[in-house]
NULOGU-844980 format. One line per field, with one value per residue: x, z, y of N, C-alpha, C in turn; residue number from 1; residue in three letters. Coordinates in nm, 2 decimals. Example, Ala and Ser with C-alpha at 12.3 -4.5 7.8 and 13.67 -1.06 7.14 Angstrom:
% residues 2
n.u	(1.32; 1.28)
n.w	(0.78; 0.71)
n.v	(-0.57; -0.22)
ca.u	(1.23; 1.37)
ca.w	(0.78; 0.71)
ca.v	(-0.45; -0.11)
c.u	(1.32; 1.29)
c.w	(0.78; 0.79)
c.v	(-0.33; 0.00)
pos	(1; 2)
code	(ALA; SER)
% end
This chain:
% residues 81
n.u	(9.11; 9.40; 9.39; 9.49; 9.43; 9.48; 9.45; 9.27; 9.23; 8.94; 8.83; 9.04; 9.08; 8.82; 8.88; 9.06; 9.33; 9.68; 9.52; 9.32; 9.33; 9.18; 8.93; 8.89; 8.71; 8.88; 8.91; 8.79; 8.54; 8.56; 8.36; 8.27; 8.48; 8.43; 8.20; 8.23; 8.38; 8.20; 8.04; 8.23; 8.40; 8.10; 8.10; 8.19; 8.03; 7.86; 8.06; 8.15; 7.99; 8.07; 8.35; 8.63; 8.84; 9.11; 9.40; 9.69; 9.80; 9.64; 9.31; 8.96; 8.67; 8.38; 8.36; 8.59; 8.81; 9.00; 9.37; 9.57; 9.78; 9.83; 9.79; 9.58; 9.44; 9.19; 9.01; 8.84; 8.61; 8.76; 8.76; 8.87; 9.07)
n.w	(9.06; 8.91; 8.56; 8.22; 7.95; 7.59; 7.33; 7.03; 6.70; 6.60; 6.84; 7.01; 6.89; 6.94; 7.25; 7.23; 7.34; 7.40; 7.57; 7.86; 8.22; 8.42; 8.76; 8.76; 8.97; 9.06; 8.91; 8.69; 8.39; 8.03; 7.97; 8.19; 8.19; 7.95; 8.00; 8.26; 8.07; 7.90; 8.11; 8.25; 7.99; 7.83; 7.63; 7.40; 7.42; 7.21; 7.08; 7.16; 7.14; 6.88; 6.91; 6.86; 7.16; 7.30; 7.51; 7.62; 7.35; 7.24; 7.07; 7.29; 7.43; 7.57; 7.80; 7.95; 8.20; 8.34; 8.37; 8.61; 8.60; 8.28; 7.94; 7.76; 7.53; 7.26; 7.01; 6.75; 6.47; 6.15; 5.91; 5.52; 5.27)
n.v	(10.41; 10.61; 10.70; 10.79; 10.89; 10.85; 11.09; 11.13; 11.24; 11.44; 11.43; 11.50; 11.73; 11.89; 11.86; 12.01; 11.91; 11.65; 11.39; 11.31; 11.32; 11.10; 10.94; 10.67; 10.38; 10.09; 9.80; 9.89; 9.92; 9.91; 10.06; 10.18; 10.33; 10.46; 10.53; 10.77; 10.90; 11.04; 11.18; 11.35; 11.50; 11.64; 11.75; 11.55; 11.37; 11.25; 11.15; 10.93; 10.68; 10.59; 10.52; 10.35; 10.20; 10.14; 9.96; 9.92; 9.89; 9.66; 9.66; 9.70; 9.53; 9.68; 9.59; 9.46; 9.55; 9.75; 9.78; 9.84; 10.12; 10.11; 10.19; 10.40; 10.47; 10.61; 10.63; 10.74; 10.69; 10.74; 10.93; 10.94; 11.03)
ca.u	(9.30; 9.44; 9.37; 9.55; 9.37; 9.57; 9.31; 9.35; 9.18; 8.87; 8.84; 9.19; 9.06; 8.68; 8.91; 9.19; 9.47; 9.60; 9.57; 9.28; 9.34; 8.98; 9.03; 8.80; 8.70; 8.94; 8.85; 8.71; 8.59; 8.59; 8.28; 8.28; 8.50; 8.36; 8.01; 8.26; 8.44; 8.06; 8.05; 8.38; 8.38; 8.02; 8.13; 8.27; 7.98; 7.78; 8.15; 8.19; 7.96; 8.16; 8.46; 8.70; 8.97; 9.27; 9.47; 9.80; 9.80; 9.50; 9.16; 8.92; 8.54; 8.29; 8.35; 8.72; 8.88; 9.14; 9.43; 9.62; 9.93; 9.81; 9.79; 9.47; 9.38; 9.02; 9.03; 8.76; 8.62; 8.82; 8.73; 8.93; 9.16)
ca.w	(9.02; 8.77; 8.39; 8.14; 7.84; 7.49; 7.25; 6.85; 6.59; 6.59; 6.97; 7.05; 6.87; 7.03; 7.39; 7.21; 7.42; 7.37; 7.66; 8.02; 8.31; 8.47; 8.84; 8.76; 9.06; 9.04; 8.81; 8.61; 8.26; 7.95; 7.99; 8.25; 8.13; 7.80; 8.09; 8.29; 7.98; 7.91; 8.25; 8.24; 7.89; 7.78; 7.45; 7.39; 7.44; 7.03; 6.98; 7.22; 7.09; 6.77; 6.95; 6.96; 7.27; 7.30; 7.62; 7.54; 7.19; 7.18; 7.15; 7.44; 7.46; 7.68; 7.90; 7.93; 8.27; 8.27; 8.49; 8.63; 8.50; 8.12; 7.85; 7.74; 7.43; 7.28; 6.85; 6.65; 6.36; 6.04; 5.74; 5.42; 5.13)
ca.v	(10.41; 10.76; 10.65; 10.84; 10.83; 10.95; 11.07; 11.13; 11.31; 11.48; 11.39; 11.59; 11.89; 11.89; 11.91; 12.15; 11.88; 11.48; 11.30; 11.37; 11.25; 11.03; 10.87; 10.55; 10.29; 9.97; 9.69; 9.95; 9.83; 10.03; 10.08; 10.25; 10.47; 10.57; 10.63; 10.88; 11.05; 11.16; 11.26; 11.45; 11.55; 11.67; 11.79; 11.44; 11.25; 11.23; 11.09; 10.85; 10.56; 10.53; 10.52; 10.22; 10.19; 10.03; 9.96; 9.87; 9.85; 9.63; 9.64; 9.64; 9.52; 9.79; 9.48; 9.50; 9.55; 9.78; 9.70; 9.98; 10.17; 10.06; 10.28; 10.36; 10.49; 10.66; 10.61; 10.74; 10.67; 10.84; 10.89; 11.02; 10.91)
c.u	(9.28; 9.44; 9.41; 9.51; 9.39; 9.41; 9.36; 9.22; 9.06; 8.80; 8.91; 9.16; 8.90; 8.78; 9.05; 9.37; 9.49; 9.57; 9.43; 9.34; 9.19; 9.02; 8.87; 8.87; 8.84; 8.89; 8.78; 8.68; 8.59; 8.46; 8.21; 8.36; 8.46; 8.22; 8.16; 8.42; 8.29; 8.09; 8.15; 8.36; 8.27; 7.98; 8.16; 8.18; 7.87; 7.95; 8.16; 8.18; 7.99; 8.31; 8.50; 8.81; 9.06; 9.29; 9.60; 9.88; 9.72; 9.38; 9.04; 8.82; 8.54; 8.32; 8.46; 8.76; 9.01; 9.24; 9.53; 9.73; 9.94; 9.77; 9.70; 9.43; 9.20; 9.05; 8.88; 8.72; 8.72; 8.78; 8.86; 8.99; 9.24)
c.w	(8.93; 8.62; 8.29; 7.99; 7.72; 7.38; 7.13; 6.75; 6.62; 6.81; 7.05; 7.02; 6.96; 7.18; 7.38; 7.36; 7.35; 7.39; 7.76; 8.08; 8.37; 8.59; 8.80; 8.86; 8.96; 8.96; 8.73; 8.48; 8.17; 7.93; 8.04; 8.27; 8.05; 7.94; 8.14; 8.23; 7.98; 7.98; 8.26; 8.09; 7.82; 7.62; 7.37; 7.32; 7.28; 6.95; 7.00; 7.17; 6.94; 6.77; 7.00; 7.15; 7.31; 7.49; 7.58; 7.42; 7.13; 7.19; 7.20; 7.43; 7.56; 7.77; 7.96; 8.09; 8.28; 8.40; 8.50; 8.62; 8.38; 8.07; 7.77; 7.64; 7.34; 7.11; 6.84; 6.57; 6.31; 5.94; 5.66; 5.29; 5.09)
c.v	(10.58; 10.67; 10.81; 10.79; 10.88; 11.00; 11.18; 11.16; 11.37; 11.47; 11.49; 11.72; 11.93; 11.95; 11.98; 12.04; 11.71; 11.38; 11.40; 11.27; 11.18; 11.00; 10.73; 10.43; 10.19; 9.89; 9.81; 9.91; 9.88; 10.04; 10.18; 10.38; 10.54; 10.64; 10.76; 11.07; 11.12; 11.21; 11.39; 11.60; 11.61; 11.65; 11.69; 11.39; 11.21; 11.18; 11.02; 10.65; 10.48; 10.50; 10.38; 10.27; 10.08; 10.05; 9.81; 9.79; 9.75; 9.63; 9.64; 9.65; 9.62; 9.65; 9.43; 9.58; 9.65; 9.79; 9.84; 9.95; 10.09; 10.22; 10.23; 10.49; 10.53; 10.70; 10.63; 10.70; 10.78; 10.79; 10.98; 10.95; 10.93)
pos	(1; 2; 3; 4; 5; 6; 7; 8; 9; 10; 11; 12; 13; 14; 15; 16; 17; 18; 19; 20; 21; 22; 23; 24; 25; 26; 27; 28; 29; 30; 31; 32; 33; 34; 35; 36; 37; 38; 39; 40; 41; 42; 43; 44; 45; 46; 47; 48; 49; 50; 51; 52; 53; 54; 55; 56; 57; 58; 59; 60; 61; 62; 63; 64; 65; 66; 67; 68; 69; 70; 71; 72; 73; 74; 75; 76; 77; 78; 79; 80; 81)
code	(MET; ASN; VAL; ARG; LEU; ARG; LEU; PHE; ALA; VAL; MET; ARG; THR; THR; LEU; GLY; ARG; SER; HIS; VAL; GLU; LEU; GLU; LEU; PRO; ASP; GLY; ALA; THR; VAL; ALA; GLN; LEU; ARG; SER; LYS; LEU; ALA; GLU; ASP; TYR; PRO; ALA; LEU; SER; PRO; LEU; LEU; PRO; THR; CYS; LEU; PHE; ALA; ILE; ASN; GLY; ASN; TYR; ALA; ARG; ASP; GLU; GLN; THR; ILE; PRO; SER; ASP; SER; GLU; VAL; ALA; CYS; ILE; PRO; PRO; VAL; SER; GLY; GLY)
% end
């Protein structure tokens, strides 16, 4: 399945774009998405352990499967005041 992943903050800045497209097997989990992202975009690897993922607007754990045609977002930690 093809997943369009929205990127925010430092993730967006690091790659210079607001989203990436990834090919994952049907029934892939967030953990598999995280691994594929690190494989395809090594510059993001140091950031991925602290990122949260959301599927259709709801935070998702690593073991959650990603339904096809879902909106998926990668949300890095933010700081500031």
